[in-house]
C-alpha positions as CSV (number, residue, x, y, z in Angstrom):
1,X,0.0,-0.2,0.0
2,X,1.1,3.5,-0.8
3,X,0.1,7.0,-0.3
4,X,-1.4,7.2,-3.8
5,X,-3.5,4.2,-3.2
6,X,-4.8,5.6,0.1
7,X,-5.6,8.8,-1.5
8,X,-7.1,7.6,-4.9
9,X,-9.1,4.4,-3.4
10,X,-9.3,4.2,0.3
11,X,-10.1,8.0,1.2
12,X,-12.8,8.4,-1.4
13,X,-14.4,5.1,-0.3
14,X,-14.4,5.9,3.4
15,X,-15.8,9.3,2.6
16,X,-18.6,7.8,1.0
17,X,-19.3,5.4,3.5
18,X,-19.4,7.8,6.2
19,X,-21.1,10.5,4.2
20,X,-18.3,13.2,4.4
21,X,-18.1,15.7,1.8
22,X,-14.6,16.9,2.6
23,X,-11.9,14.3,2.0
24,X,-9.6,16.0,4.7
25,X,-12.2,14.7,7.4
26,X,-11.4,11.1,6.5
27,X,-9.2,9.6,9.4
28,X,-5.7,8.4,8.2
29,X,-2.7,6.6,9.7
30,X,-0.5,9.4,11.2
31,X,2.4,7.2,12.1
32,X,3.7,3.7,13.0
33,X,5.8,3.0,16.1
34,X,7.9,-0.1,16.1
35,X,9.2,-0.8,19.6
36,X,11.3,-3.6,21.5
37,X,11.7,-3.9,25.2
38,X,14.4,-5.9,26.7
39,X,15.4,-6.1,30.0
40,X,18.6,-8.1,29.0
41,X,19.8,-4.8,27.2
42,X,21.0,-3.2,30.8
43,X,23.2,-6.0,31.4
44,X,24.6,-6.7,28.0
45,X,25.6,-3.5,26.1
46,X,26.3,-5.6,22.9
47,X,22.7,-6.9,22.9
48,X,21.6,-3.2,22.4
49,X,23.5,-3.0,19.2
50,X,22.5,-6.3,17.9
51,X,18.7,-5.6,18.6
52,X,19.1,-2.1,17.3
53,X,20.6,-3.5,14.0
54,X,17.8,-5.9,13.6
55,X,15.1,-3.2,14.3
56,X,16.8,-1.0,11.6
57,X,16.6,-3.8,9.2
58,X,13.0,-4.5,9.9
59,X,11.8,-0.9,9.9
60,X,14.1,0.7,7.5
61,X,14.9,3.3,9.9
62,X,17.6,3.4,12.7
63,X,15.9,3.1,16.3
64,X,16.6,5.4,19.3
65,X,17.6,3.8,22.5
66,X,15.1,4.2,25.3
67,X,16.7,4.5,28.9
68,X,15.3,4.2,32.3
69,X,14.2,7.4,33.9
70,X,14.8,6.2,37.5
71,X,16.7,3.5,39.3
72,X,14.3,0.5,40.3
73,X,16.2,-1.4,43.0
74,X,13.7,-4.7,42.5
75,X,14.5,-4.9,38.8
76,X,18.3,-4.1,39.3
77,X,17.8,-1.2,37.1
78,X,20.0,1.8,37.2
79,X,18.8,5.3,36.0
80,X,20.2,5.8,32.3
81,X,20.4,2.2,31.3
82,X,19.0,1.1,28.1
83,X,15.6,-0.8,28.6
84,X,14.3,-0.6,25.0
85,X,14.5,0.5,21.3
86,X,11.8,2.4,19.3
87,X,11.3,3.9,15.9
88,X,8.8,6.1,14.5
89,X,7.7,5.7,11.0
90,X,6.1,8.4,8.7
91,X,5.5,9.1,5.3
92,X,6.4,6.6,2.5
93,X,8.4,4.4,5.0
94,X,5.1,4.1,7.1
95,X,3.0,2.8,4.1
96,X,5.8,0.5,3.0
97,X,6.2,-1.1,6.6
98,X,2.2,-1.3,6.7
99,X,2.1,-3.0,3.5
100,X,4.7,-5.7,4.4
101,X,3.2,-6.2,7.9
102,X,-0.2,-7.0,6.3
103,X,0.7,-8.9,3.1
104,X,3.8,-10.7,4.2
105,X,4.6,-10.7,8.1
106,X,0.9,-11.6,9.6
107,X,0.4,-14.3,7.0
108,X,3.8,-15.9,7.8
109,X,2.8,-16.3,11.6
110,X,2.1,-19.8,12.8
111,X,-1.8,-20.7,13.6
112,X,-2.8,-17.0,12.4
113,X,-6.5,-16.3,12.3
114,X,-6.4,-12.7,12.4
115,X,-5.6,-10.0,14.8
116,X,-7.4,-9.3,17.7
117,X,-10.2,-6.5,18.0
118,X,-9.4,-5.8,21.6
119,X,-6.1,-3.9,21.0
120,X,-7.7,-0.5,20.1
121,X,-7.0,2.1,22.7
122,X,-10.4,4.0,22.4
123,X,-9.0,6.8,20.4
124,X,-8.7,4.9,17.0
125,X,-5.2,3.8,17.7
126,X,-4.2,-0.1,17.4
127,X,-1.3,-1.8,19.3
128,X,-0.1,-5.3,17.8
129,X,2.4,-7.3,19.6
130,X,4.6,-10.0,17.5
131,X,6.2,-12.7,19.7
132,X,9.0,-13.3,17.6
133,X,11.1,-11.0,15.3
134,X,11.8,-14.2,13.0
135,X,8.4,-13.7,11.0
136,X,9.9,-10.8,9.3
137,X,11.6,-11.8,5.9
138,X,14.7,-9.6,6.2
139,X,15.7,-11.4,9.6
140,X,18.2,-14.3,8.9
141,X,17.4,-17.1,11.5
142,X,20.8,-18.6,11.3
143,X,22.5,-15.5,12.3
144,X,20.1,-14.6,15.1
145,X,21.2,-15.0,18.5
146,X,18.2,-14.1,20.7
147,X,14.5,-14.1,19.9
148,X,12.6,-11.4,21.3
149,X,9.2,-9.8,20.7
150,X,8.1,-6.4,18.9
151,X,5.4,-4.1,19.6
152,X,3.8,-2.2,16.6
153,X,1.3,0.9,17.3
154,X,-0.3,2.2,14.5
155,X,-1.6,5.8,15.4
156,X,-4.5,7.2,13.6
157,X,-6.5,10.2,13.9
158,X,-9.9,8.5,13.5
159,X,-11.1,9.6,17.2
160,X,-12.7,6.4,18.0
161,X,-12.2,2.7,17.8
162,X,-14.9,2.1,15.1
163,X,-13.5,4.5,12.5
164,X,-10.0,3.1,13.4
165,X,-11.0,-0.4,12.6
166,X,-12.9,0.7,9.2
167,X,-9.7,2.5,8.3
168,X,-7.3,-0.4,9.1
169,X,-9.8,-3.0,7.4
170,X,-9.5,-0.9,4.0
171,X,-5.6,-0.8,4.2
172,X,-5.9,-4.6,4.7
173,X,-5.4,-5.4,8.3
174,X,-6.7,-9.1,8.7
175,X,-9.1,-8.9,11.9
176,X,-10.5,-12.1,13.7
177,X,-14.2,-12.9,12.6
178,X,-16.3,-12.1,15.8
């Protein structure tokens, strides 16, 4: 999916479905946030670089390192230690990533019957958690040292879950049948 397809096909269809006269009133995807949280990063600095390289390969953009804001003795975590990685995709990279997610990654998952409808946040934003990063075709399983999860948040300006769901369905998101 690309921006052209959104503007020429999806946006006019959604405007007709909702009875909107102005195409600018149709909800759109603002950004996609791809993040990895890993508690091992605080102990092993080389793990940060390896995970950052994987996330850069998956998203096509170098991630930023998220650090602990305060020390937590129960988790053996000191202030300033790396606790995760995050990258925010916008524009063409965002559309390319969404197309890859919908057409390649999700169908590759084991026992996949669609994504849950319960992951909306009330504002039309959708968060999807993947257990393994190996479902992405760019990841070489033989060179992989550690399997970890990835969280993908699709941020829209839909305003409510119903409009957000309809927008993501038009993009091609395979939701579970109720």
